[in-house]
N, CA and C atoms of all chains as a GROMACS GRO file, in nm:
protein
  510
    1UNK      N    1   2.327   1.198  -4.608
    1UNK     CA    2   2.169   1.202  -4.588
    1UNK      C    3   2.205   1.346  -4.698
    2UNK      N    4   2.077   1.313  -4.808
    2UNK     CA    5   2.034   1.463  -4.867
    2UNK      C    6   1.913   1.512  -4.777
    3UNK      N    7   1.933   1.691  -4.772
    3UNK     CA    8   1.841   1.744  -4.693
    3UNK      C    9   1.763   1.706  -4.720
    4UNK      N   10   1.603   1.696  -4.615
    4UNK     CA   11   1.478   1.692  -4.629
    4UNK      C   12   1.445   1.791  -4.672
    5UNK      N   13   1.296   1.831  -4.762
    5UNK     CA   14   1.248   1.939  -4.771
    5UNK      C   15   1.120   1.955  -4.721
    6UNK      N   16   1.114   2.058  -4.681
    6UNK     CA   17   0.947   2.077  -4.642
    6UNK      C   18   0.882   2.003  -4.798
    7UNK      N   19   0.765   1.934  -4.773
    7UNK     CA   20   0.652   1.912  -4.876
    7UNK      C   21   0.649   1.972  -4.933
    8UNK      N   22   0.668   1.980  -5.110
    8UNK     CA   23   0.578   2.078  -5.166
    8UNK      C   24   0.420   2.104  -5.166
    9UNK      N   25   0.373   2.170  -5.171
    9UNK     CA   26   0.204   2.186  -5.124
    9UNK      C   27   0.140   2.155  -5.276
   10UNK      N   28   0.052   2.029  -5.301
   10UNK     CA   29   0.030   1.999  -5.412
   10UNK      C   30   0.065   1.904  -5.519
   11UNK      N   31   0.174   1.819  -5.431
   11UNK     CA   32   0.251   1.728  -5.485
   11UNK      C   33   0.196   1.618  -5.387
   12UNK      N   34   0.158   1.497  -5.496
   12UNK     CA   35   0.123   1.420  -5.418
   12UNK      C   36   0.220   1.318  -5.381
   13UNK      N   37   0.169   1.190  -5.298
   13UNK     CA   38   0.261   1.116  -5.255
   13UNK      C   39   0.315   1.018  -5.367
   14UNK      N   40   0.235   0.984  -5.437
   14UNK     CA   41   0.262   0.966  -5.567
   14UNK      C   42   0.348   0.990  -5.642
   15UNK      N   43   0.383   1.136  -5.685
   15UNK     CA   44   0.482   1.212  -5.743
   15UNK      C   45   0.534   1.205  -5.699
   16UNK      N   46   0.584   1.201  -5.553
   16UNK     CA   47   0.685   1.222  -5.488
   16UNK      C   48   0.771   1.081  -5.510
   17UNK      N   49   0.671   0.970  -5.472
   17UNK     CA   50   0.730   0.857  -5.521
   17UNK      C   51   0.790   0.821  -5.655
   18UNK      N   52   0.720   0.874  -5.683
   18UNK     CA   53   0.775   0.874  -5.848
   18UNK      C   54   0.910   0.907  -5.878
   19UNK      N   55   0.895   1.010  -5.820
   19UNK     CA   56   1.073   1.128  -5.876
   19UNK      C   57   1.172   1.028  -5.824
   20UNK      N   58   1.169   0.988  -5.704
   20UNK     CA   59   1.235   0.907  -5.620
   20UNK      C   60   1.303   0.810  -5.689
   21UNK      N   61   1.223   0.712  -5.708
   21UNK     CA   62   1.246   0.630  -5.738
   21UNK      C   63   1.340   0.631  -5.938
   22UNK      N   64   1.273   0.690  -5.994
   22UNK     CA   65   1.349   0.771  -6.153
   22UNK      C   66   1.461   0.787  -6.125
   23UNK      N   67   1.501   0.903  -6.014
   23UNK     CA   68   1.612   0.941  -5.971
   23UNK      C   69   1.721   0.817  -5.951
   24UNK      N   70   1.636   0.741  -5.838
   24UNK     CA   71   1.775   0.637  -5.794
   24UNK      C   72   1.820   0.559  -5.880
   25UNK      N   73   1.706   0.534  -5.967
   25UNK     CA   74   1.680   0.414  -6.099
   25UNK      C   75   1.793   0.489  -6.153
   26UNK      N   76   1.815   0.591  -6.223
   26UNK     CA   77   1.903   0.667  -6.270
   26UNK      C   78   2.022   0.624  -6.240
   27UNK      N   79   2.055   0.682  -6.110
   27UNK     CA   80   2.169   0.666  -6.027
   27UNK      C   81   2.271   0.576  -6.065
   28UNK      N   82   2.150   0.488  -6.055
   28UNK     CA   83   2.225   0.355  -6.028
   28UNK      C   84   2.270   0.253  -6.155
   29UNK      N   85   2.222   0.385  -6.269
   29UNK     CA   86   2.208   0.349  -6.433
   29UNK      C   87   2.166   0.170  -6.440
   30UNK      N   88   2.036   0.204  -6.391
   30UNK     CA   89   1.925   0.084  -6.437
   30UNK      C   90   1.845   0.128  -6.532
   31UNK      N   91   1.780   0.009  -6.605
   31UNK     CA   92   1.679   0.033  -6.654
   31UNK      C   93   1.548   0.028  -6.611
   32UNK      N   94   1.439   0.057  -6.634
   32UNK     CA   95   1.304  -0.013  -6.563
   32UNK      C   96   1.278  -0.146  -6.548
   33UNK      N   97   1.305  -0.194  -6.664
   33UNK     CA   98   1.313  -0.358  -6.658
   33UNK      C   99   1.469  -0.444  -6.581
   34UNK      N  100   1.547  -0.381  -6.536
   34UNK     CA  101   1.621  -0.421  -6.424
   34UNK      C  102   1.576  -0.398  -6.291
   35UNK      N  103   1.535  -0.266  -6.263
   35UNK     CA  104   1.461  -0.233  -6.122
   35UNK      C  105   1.318  -0.331  -6.132
   36UNK      N  106   1.286  -0.365  -6.225
   36UNK     CA  107   1.172  -0.463  -6.196
   36UNK      C  108   1.196  -0.579  -6.123
   37UNK      N  109   1.297  -0.610  -6.255
   37UNK     CA  110   1.388  -0.749  -6.263
   37UNK      C  111   1.413  -0.778  -6.097
   38UNK      N  112   1.458  -0.658  -6.000
   38UNK     CA  113   1.568  -0.678  -5.877
   38UNK      C  114   1.426  -0.654  -5.775
   39UNK      N  115   1.322  -0.618  -5.800
   39UNK     CA  116   1.224  -0.581  -5.727
   39UNK      C  117   1.079  -0.730  -5.695
   40UNK      N  118   1.138  -0.766  -5.822
   40UNK     CA  119   1.040  -0.888  -5.847
   40UNK      C  120   0.879  -0.852  -5.914
   41UNK      N  121   0.890  -0.773  -5.979
   41UNK     CA  122   0.780  -0.644  -6.032
   41UNK      C  123   0.762  -0.690  -6.176
   42UNK      N  124   0.658  -0.592  -6.210
   42UNK     CA  125   0.664  -0.619  -6.397
   42UNK      C  126   0.740  -0.477  -6.441
   43UNK      N  127   0.753  -0.497  -6.570
   43UNK     CA  128   0.877  -0.369  -6.591
   43UNK      C  129   0.746  -0.287  -6.640
   44UNK      N  130   0.601  -0.317  -6.702
   44UNK     CA  131   0.525  -0.197  -6.728
   44UNK      C  132   0.471  -0.177  -6.581
   45UNK      N  133   0.495  -0.262  -6.468
   45UNK     CA  134   0.445  -0.190  -6.331
   45UNK      C  135   0.520  -0.055  -6.326
   46UNK      N  136   0.640  -0.099  -6.281
   46UNK     CA  137   0.746   0.011  -6.282
   46UNK      C  138   0.735   0.117  -6.340
   47UNK      N  139   0.690   0.100  -6.478
   47UNK     CA  140   0.664   0.236  -6.619
   47UNK      C  141   0.555   0.305  -6.548
   48UNK      N  142   0.422   0.247  -6.474
   48UNK     CA  143   0.311   0.353  -6.439
   48UNK      C  144   0.349   0.365  -6.325
   49UNK      N  145   0.447   0.341  -6.212
   49UNK     CA  146   0.468   0.378  -6.112
   49UNK      C  147   0.536   0.531  -6.110
   50UNK      N  148   0.612   0.527  -6.218
   50UNK     CA  149   0.703   0.625  -6.235
   50UNK      C  150   0.644   0.740  -6.321
   51UNK      N  151   0.530   0.705  -6.367
   51UNK     CA  152   0.414   0.831  -6.436
   51UNK      C  153   0.282   0.831  -6.317
   52UNK      N  154   0.333   0.790  -6.181
   52UNK     CA  155   0.248   0.876  -6.049
   52UNK      C  156   0.127   0.778  -6.142
   53UNK      N  157   0.098   0.687  -6.216
   53UNK     CA  158  -0.003   0.622  -6.237
   53UNK      C  159  -0.062   0.527  -6.202
   54UNK      N  160  -0.006   0.509  -6.048
   54UNK     CA  161  -0.020   0.322  -5.996
   54UNK      C  162  -0.106   0.428  -5.879
   55UNK      N  163  -0.171   0.351  -5.816
   55UNK     CA  164  -0.190   0.357  -5.648
   55UNK      C  165  -0.158   0.250  -5.580
   56UNK      N  166   0.020   0.243  -5.603
   56UNK     CA  167   0.089   0.153  -5.550
   56UNK      C  168   0.056   0.094  -5.384
   57UNK      N  169   0.055  -0.002  -5.364
   57UNK     CA  170   0.029  -0.112  -5.251
   57UNK      C  171   0.180  -0.051  -5.151
   58UNK      N  172   0.207  -0.062  -5.002
   58UNK     CA  173   0.300  -0.071  -4.939
   58UNK      C  174   0.373  -0.169  -4.950
   59UNK      N  175   0.351  -0.310  -4.952
   59UNK     CA  176   0.413  -0.392  -4.997
   59UNK      C  177   0.504  -0.391  -5.100
   60UNK      N  178   0.452  -0.340  -5.264
   60UNK     CA  179   0.521  -0.321  -5.338
   60UNK      C  180   0.656  -0.178  -5.365
   61UNK      N  181   0.602  -0.066  -5.238
   61UNK     CA  182   0.695   0.040  -5.246
   61UNK      C  183   0.775  -0.024  -5.157
   62UNK      N  184   0.778  -0.162  -5.038
   62UNK     CA  185   0.886  -0.172  -4.950
   62UNK      C  186   0.975  -0.282  -5.102
   63UNK      N  187   0.924  -0.328  -5.205
   63UNK     CA  188   1.012  -0.423  -5.286
   63UNK      C  189   1.118  -0.343  -5.352
   64UNK      N  190   0.992  -0.249  -5.417
   64UNK     CA  191   1.075  -0.114  -5.478
   64UNK      C  192   1.244  -0.055  -5.414
   65UNK      N  193   1.210  -0.044  -5.247
   65UNK     CA  194   1.297   0.052  -5.166
   65UNK      C  195   1.444  -0.068  -5.155
   66UNK      N  196   1.351  -0.162  -5.138
   66UNK     CA  197   1.469  -0.278  -5.107
   66UNK      C  198   1.527  -0.278  -5.222
   67UNK      N  199   1.481  -0.258  -5.332
   67UNK     CA  200   1.547  -0.301  -5.500
   67UNK      C  201   1.671  -0.212  -5.494
   68UNK      N  202   1.619  -0.076  -5.410
   68UNK     CA  203   1.709  -0.005  -5.463
   68UNK      C  204   1.821   0.042  -5.366
   69UNK      N  205   1.768  -0.007  -5.273
   69UNK     CA  206   1.887  -0.040  -5.116
   69UNK      C  207   1.858   0.104  -5.027
   70UNK      N  208   1.718   0.112  -5.065
   70UNK     CA  209   1.680   0.283  -4.924
   70UNK      C  210   1.559   0.199  -4.824
   71UNK      N  211   1.514   0.304  -4.758
   71UNK     CA  212   1.432   0.233  -4.668
   71UNK      C  213   1.304   0.318  -4.719
   72UNK      N  214   1.172   0.269  -4.720
   72UNK     CA  215   1.023   0.246  -4.741
   72UNK      C  216   0.993   0.412  -4.771
   73UNK      N  217   1.037   0.440  -4.626
   73UNK     CA  218   1.033   0.602  -4.591
   73UNK      C  219   1.131   0.696  -4.714
   74UNK      N  220   1.183   0.703  -4.738
   74UNK     CA  221   1.300   0.765  -4.835
   74UNK      C  222   1.248   0.764  -4.939
   75UNK      N  223   1.184   0.668  -4.986
   75UNK     CA  224   1.072   0.684  -5.138
   75UNK      C  225   0.969   0.789  -5.133
   76UNK      N  226   0.920   0.790  -5.002
   76UNK     CA  227   0.776   0.918  -4.976
   76UNK      C  228   0.831   1.013  -4.930
   77UNK      N  229   1.043   1.078  -4.894
   77UNK     CA  230   1.031   1.180  -4.874
   77UNK      C  231   1.105   1.268  -4.981
   78UNK      N  232   1.018   1.415  -4.963
   78UNK     CA  233   1.053   1.513  -5.044
   78UNK      C  234   1.186   1.539  -5.076
   79UNK      N  235   1.284   1.510  -5.190
   79UNK     CA  236   1.424   1.562  -5.167
   79UNK      C  237   1.481   1.632  -5.254
   80UNK      N  238   1.366   1.681  -5.344
   80UNK     CA  239   1.381   1.779  -5.456
   80UNK      C  240   1.374   1.962  -5.381
   81UNK      N  241   1.458   2.044  -5.456
   81UNK     CA  242   1.485   2.178  -5.377
   81UNK      C  243   1.332   2.213  -5.437
   82UNK      N  244   1.292   2.190  -5.570
   82UNK     CA  245   1.156   2.238  -5.558
   82UNK      C  246   1.067   2.128  -5.605
   83UNK      N  247   0.950   2.217  -5.686
   83UNK     CA  248   0.820   2.085  -5.683
   83UNK      C  249   0.833   2.063  -5.824
   84UNK      N  250   0.942   2.089  -5.907
   84UNK     CA  251   0.908   2.049  -6.081
   84UNK      C  252   0.968   1.945  -6.068
   85UNK      N  253   0.914   1.913  -6.164
   85UNK     CA  254   0.970   1.743  -6.206
   85UNK      C  255   1.093   1.731  -6.270
   86UNK      N  256   1.102   1.714  -3.382
   86UNK     CA  257   1.105   1.632  -3.469
   86UNK      C  258   1.200   1.486  -3.358
   87UNK      N  259   1.113   1.368  -3.357
   87UNK     CA  260   1.132   1.240  -3.334
   87UNK      C  261   1.305   1.188  -3.417
   88UNK      N  262   1.399   1.122  -3.292
   88UNK     CA  263   1.490   1.106  -3.409
   88UNK      C  264   1.456   1.032  -3.476
   89UNK      N  265   1.556   0.951  -3.589
   89UNK     CA  266   1.475   0.854  -3.669
   89UNK      C  267   1.564   0.768  -3.636
   90UNK      N  268   1.519   0.661  -3.601
   90UNK     CA  269   1.578   0.510  -3.554
   90UNK      C  270   1.599   0.441  -3.682
   91UNK      N  271   1.746   0.365  -3.715
   91UNK     CA  272   1.793   0.303  -3.787
   91UNK      C  273   1.707   0.177  -3.841
   92UNK      N  274   1.647   0.147  -3.929
   92UNK     CA  275   1.487   0.003  -3.926
   92UNK      C  276   1.555  -0.053  -3.874
   93UNK      N  277   1.454  -0.116  -3.783
   93UNK     CA  278   1.504  -0.282  -3.724
   93UNK      C  279   1.462  -0.363  -3.809
   94UNK      N  280   1.573  -0.469  -3.803
   94UNK     CA  281   1.581  -0.557  -3.928
   94UNK      C  282   1.447  -0.695  -3.892
   95UNK      N  283   1.377  -0.726  -3.997
   95UNK     CA  284   1.295  -0.792  -3.982
   95UNK      C  285   1.116  -0.746  -3.918
   96UNK      N  286   1.132  -0.602  -3.934
   96UNK     CA  287   1.009  -0.541  -3.904
   96UNK      C  288   0.954  -0.443  -4.069
   97UNK      N  289   0.845  -0.515  -4.106
   97UNK     CA  290   0.789  -0.457  -4.200
   97UNK      C  291   0.727  -0.342  -4.228
   98UNK      N  292   0.760  -0.278  -4.376
   98UNK     CA  293   0.700  -0.108  -4.362
   98UNK      C  294   0.501  -0.121  -4.314
   99UNK      N  295   0.494  -0.238  -4.306
   99UNK     CA  296   0.310  -0.237  -4.238
   99UNK      C  297   0.341  -0.211  -4.116
  100UNK      N  298   0.456  -0.317  -4.062
  100UNK     CA  299   0.431  -0.298  -3.917
  100UNK      C  300   0.467  -0.175  -3.873
  101UNK      N  301   0.566  -0.075  -3.916
  101UNK     CA  302   0.609   0.055  -3.893
  101UNK      C  303   0.460   0.125  -3.906
  102UNK      N  304   0.432   0.136  -4.025
  102UNK     CA  305   0.300   0.207  -4.069
  102UNK      C  306   0.246   0.167  -3.940
  103UNK      N  307   0.178   0.078  -3.905
  103UNK     CA  308   0.031   0.024  -3.796
  103UNK      C  309   0.107   0.141  -3.665
  104UNK      N  310   0.204   0.088  -3.648
  104UNK     CA  311   0.277   0.147  -3.523
  104UNK      C  312   0.257   0.312  -3.503
  105UNK      N  313   0.318   0.389  -3.596
  105UNK     CA  314   0.349   0.469  -3.603
  105UNK      C  315   0.154   0.512  -3.622
  106UNK      N  316   0.073   0.478  -3.702
  106UNK     CA  317  -0.060   0.538  -3.680
  106UNK      C  318  -0.134   0.513  -3.581
  107UNK      N  319  -0.104   0.403  -3.478
  107UNK     CA  320  -0.166   0.346  -3.375
  107UNK      C  321  -0.092   0.480  -3.276
  108UNK      N  322   0.029   0.487  -3.262
  108UNK     CA  323   0.120   0.566  -3.142
  108UNK      C  324   0.006   0.722  -3.196
  109UNK      N  325   0.006   0.804  -3.299
  109UNK     CA  326  -0.019   0.908  -3.341
  109UNK      C  327  -0.172   0.906  -3.280
  110UNK      N  328  -0.239   0.825  -3.330
  110UNK     CA  329  -0.374   0.824  -3.310
  110UNK      C  330  -0.397   0.866  -3.176
  111UNK      N  331  -0.330   0.740  -3.064
  111UNK     CA  332  -0.368   0.772  -2.954
  111UNK      C  333  -0.292   0.903  -2.905
  112UNK      N  334  -0.237   0.972  -2.951
  112UNK     CA  335  -0.141   1.110  -2.883
  112UNK      C  336  -0.276   1.204  -2.914
  113UNK      N  337  -0.321   1.159  -3.013
  113UNK     CA  338  -0.480   1.294  -3.039
  113UNK      C  339  -0.576   1.227  -2.971
  114UNK      N  340  -0.576   1.127  -2.932
  114UNK     CA  341  -0.742   1.075  -2.808
  114UNK      C  342  -0.813   1.022  -2.941
  115UNK      N  343  -0.774   1.024  -3.073
  115UNK     CA  344  -0.885   0.954  -3.132
  115UNK      C  345  -0.927   0.824  -3.159
  116UNK      N  346  -1.078   0.747  -3.135
  116UNK     CA  347  -1.082   0.664  -3.171
  116UNK      C  348  -1.032   0.573  -3.348
  117UNK      N  349  -1.058   0.469  -3.333
  117UNK     CA  350  -1.042   0.452  -3.478
  117UNK      C  351  -1.148   0.437  -3.572
  118UNK      N  352  -1.285   0.488  -3.507
  118UNK     CA  353  -1.371   0.546  -3.577
  118UNK      C  354  -1.378   0.726  -3.596
  119UNK      N  355  -1.292   0.782  -3.539
  119UNK     CA  356  -1.261   0.899  -3.518
  119UNK      C  357  -1.141   0.945  -3.652
  120UNK      N  358  -1.042   0.853  -3.670
  120UNK     CA  359  -0.923   0.856  -3.780
  120UNK      C  360  -0.987   0.832  -3.893
  121UNK      N  361  -1.060   0.758  -3.922
  121UNK     CA  362  -1.133   0.696  -4.027
  121UNK      C  363  -1.201   0.778  -4.060
  122UNK      N  364  -1.271   0.872  -3.992
  122UNK     CA  365  -1.379   1.013  -4.032
  122UNK      C  366  -1.271   1.089  -4.084
  123UNK      N  367  -1.224   1.112  -4.034
  123UNK     CA  368  -1.094   1.213  -4.054
  123UNK      C  369  -1.057   1.206  -4.216
  124UNK      N  370  -1.000   1.086  -4.209
  124UNK     CA  371  -0.975   0.967  -4.361
  124UNK      C  372  -1.052   0.983  -4.466
  125UNK      N  373  -1.161   0.941  -4.445
  125UNK     CA  374  -1.284   0.911  -4.519
  125UNK      C  375  -1.257   0.782  -4.548
  126UNK      N  376  -1.209   0.680  -4.473
  126UNK     CA  377  -1.199   0.583  -4.486
  126UNK      C  378  -1.271   0.488  -4.384
  127UNK      N  379  -1.263   0.384  -4.367
  127UNK     CA  380  -1.365   0.359  -4.315
  127UNK      C  381  -1.307   0.250  -4.170
  128UNK      N  382  -1.376   0.210  -4.063
  128UNK     CA  383  -1.322   0.202  -3.926
  128UNK      C  384  -1.272   0.056  -3.914
  129UNK      N  385  -1.365  -0.030  -4.015
  129UNK     CA  386  -1.281  -0.157  -3.992
  129UNK      C  387  -1.152  -0.140  -4.092
  130UNK      N  388  -1.123  -0.047  -4.172
  130UNK     CA  389  -1.039  -0.033  -4.259
  130UNK      C  390  -0.949   0.016  -4.207
  131UNK      N  391  -0.903   0.130  -4.112
  131UNK     CA  392  -0.850   0.138  -3.964
  131UNK      C  393  -0.781   0.026  -3.904
  132UNK      N  394  -0.864  -0.051  -3.853
  132UNK     CA  395  -0.819  -0.170  -3.796
  132UNK      C  396  -0.740  -0.230  -3.834
  133UNK      N  397  -0.787  -0.264  -3.984
  133UNK     CA  398  -0.674  -0.360  -4.036
  133UNK      C  399  -0.523  -0.293  -4.035
  134UNK      N  400  -0.552  -0.182  -4.107
  134UNK     CA  401  -0.386  -0.158  -4.117
  134UNK      C  402  -0.377  -0.166  -3.992
  135UNK      N  403  -0.396  -0.119  -3.849
  135UNK     CA  404  -0.346  -0.083  -3.727
  135UNK      C  405  -0.272  -0.258  -3.718
  136UNK      N  406  -0.322  -0.348  -3.762
  136UNK     CA  407  -0.280  -0.486  -3.730
  136UNK      C  408  -0.166  -0.522  -3.830
  137UNK      N  409  -0.191  -0.459  -3.961
  137UNK     CA  410  -0.064  -0.499  -4.036
  137UNK      C  411  -0.110  -0.561  -4.131
  138UNK      N  412  -0.277  -0.588  -4.110
  138UNK     CA  413  -0.319  -0.699  -4.199
  138UNK      C  414  -0.360  -0.613  -4.324
  139UNK      N  415  -0.304  -0.522  -4.405
  139UNK     CA  416  -0.383  -0.489  -4.485
  139UNK      C  417  -0.262  -0.444  -4.589
  140UNK      N  418  -0.282  -0.456  -4.713
  140UNK     CA  419  -0.188  -0.396  -4.775
  140UNK      C  420  -0.230  -0.288  -4.854
  141UNK      N  421  -0.232  -0.172  -4.786
  141UNK     CA  422  -0.266  -0.031  -4.783
  141UNK      C  423  -0.220   0.022  -4.898
  142UNK      N  424  -0.285   0.089  -4.998
  142UNK     CA  425  -0.217   0.162  -5.092
  142UNK      C  426  -0.178   0.300  -5.063
  143UNK      N  427  -0.122   0.378  -5.120
  143UNK     CA  428   0.005   0.482  -5.122
  143UNK      C  429  -0.133   0.622  -5.099
  144UNK      N  430  -0.221   0.577  -5.180
  144UNK     CA  431  -0.372   0.745  -5.155
  144UNK      C  432  -0.389   0.680  -5.032
  145UNK      N  433  -0.420   0.594  -4.945
  145UNK     CA  434  -0.501   0.594  -4.863
  145UNK      C  435  -0.350   0.629  -4.746
  146UNK      N  436  -0.265   0.622  -4.773
  146UNK     CA  437  -0.158   0.618  -4.648
  146UNK      C  438  -0.168   0.773  -4.644
  147UNK      N  439  -0.146   0.847  -4.783
  147UNK     CA  440  -0.133   0.990  -4.776
  147UNK      C  441  -0.266   0.994  -4.690
  148UNK      N  442  -0.403   0.952  -4.697
  148UNK     CA  443  -0.522   1.028  -4.694
  148UNK      C  444  -0.473   0.981  -4.485
  149UNK      N  445  -0.463   0.892  -4.473
  149UNK     CA  446  -0.441   0.899  -4.317
  149UNK      C  447  -0.341   0.985  -4.254
  150UNK      N  448  -0.226   1.021  -4.379
  150UNK     CA  449  -0.079   1.091  -4.305
  150UNK      C  450  -0.170   1.276  -4.264
  151UNK      N  451  -0.251   1.258  -4.386
  151UNK     CA  452  -0.310   1.407  -4.344
  151UNK      C  453  -0.424   1.444  -4.273
  152UNK      N  454  -0.482   1.296  -4.210
  152UNK     CA  455  -0.592   1.323  -4.113
  152UNK      C  456  -0.530   1.294  -3.979
  153UNK      N  457  -0.400   1.270  -4.001
  153UNK     CA  458  -0.329   1.259  -3.862
  153UNK      C  459  -0.213   1.409  -3.824
  154UNK      N  460  -0.225   1.462  -3.968
  154UNK     CA  461  -0.096   1.599  -3.985
  154UNK      C  462   0.000   1.578  -3.989
  155UNK      N  463   0.049   1.490  -4.021
  155UNK     CA  464   0.184   1.435  -4.087
  155UNK      C  465   0.228   1.405  -4.213
  156UNK      N  466   0.324   1.406  -4.303
  156UNK     CA  467   0.367   1.342  -4.405
  156UNK      C  468   0.356   1.222  -4.443
  157UNK      N  469   0.307   1.138  -4.530
  157UNK     CA  470   0.333   1.022  -4.564
  157UNK      C  471   0.463   0.953  -4.505
  158UNK      N  472   0.631   1.024  -4.543
  158UNK     CA  473   0.679   0.940  -4.502
  158UNK      C  474   0.688   0.927  -4.356
  159UNK      N  475   0.659   0.998  -4.308
  159UNK     CA  476   0.673   1.007  -4.141
  159UNK      C  477   0.588   0.864  -4.055
  160UNK      N  478   0.500   0.865  -4.124
  160UNK     CA  479   0.468   0.731  -4.127
  160UNK      C  480   0.508   0.565  -4.125
  161UNK      N  481   0.607   0.605  -4.250
  161UNK     CA  482   0.682   0.521  -4.285
  161UNK      C  483   0.843   0.469  -4.217
  162UNK      N  484   0.830   0.583  -4.116
  162UNK     CA  485   0.954   0.636  -4.092
  162UNK      C  486   0.946   0.519  -3.924
  163UNK      N  487   1.061   0.453  -3.876
  163UNK     CA  488   1.114   0.369  -3.804
  163UNK      C  489   1.097   0.484  -3.667
  164UNK      N  490   1.014   0.491  -3.527
  164UNK     CA  491   1.041   0.624  -3.446
  164UNK      C  492   1.057   0.536  -3.339
  165UNK      N  493   1.022   0.420  -3.320
  165UNK     CA  494   1.075   0.304  -3.197
  165UNK      C  495   1.194   0.312  -3.137
  166UNK      N  496   1.220   0.306  -3.018
  166UNK     CA  497   1.392   0.287  -2.999
  166UNK      C  498   1.447   0.117  -3.020
  167UNK      N  499   1.334   0.060  -2.960
  167UNK     CA  500   1.360  -0.093  -3.033
  167UNK      C  501   1.232  -0.118  -3.138
  168UNK      N  502   1.252  -0.245  -3.178
  168UNK     CA  503   1.182  -0.291  -3.290
  168UNK      C  504   1.009  -0.362  -3.171
  169UNK      N  505   1.013  -0.365  -3.084
  169UNK     CA  506   0.901  -0.420  -3.002
  169UNK      C  507   0.797  -0.368  -3.068
  170UNK      N  508   0.662  -0.379  -3.001
  170UNK     CA  509   0.555  -0.356  -3.018
  170UNK      C  510   0.496  -0.273  -2.931
   0.00000   0.00000   0.00000
């Protein structure tokens, strides 16, 4: 389990979510389209979420988490050492 | 930090969120109205969320988390030993 880092001031939940989804998707070698397919969502929706440009709902956070094989809380947890993208 | 429990099969992210908000609000001795005021939301909205009846957005999850003094991820983490409400 990656060590959890204290929240980085000024980094929104949207940005934490965006970073985690992008990183996990990359680790799986999936395109945005592949993740969208697995989660039952549209590719452009995934693209917006990964830019923190969408006020995503809890049900869709859960769909994406299931598709990536993690818990929804994991996607909202700050895993990076720094706040940088 | 309360020990994190493995997710309970069949319990949705909405239900985990509802339980955590209700418990934390109770620990603070706050009414739904008081939490709604602190989070800048409406009491009926809090009531729906606490019944897992609202597909709440990430921005509002963050508002409620800040009001309760926890991280958004904490609200989506299963803290109860059993899945029972």
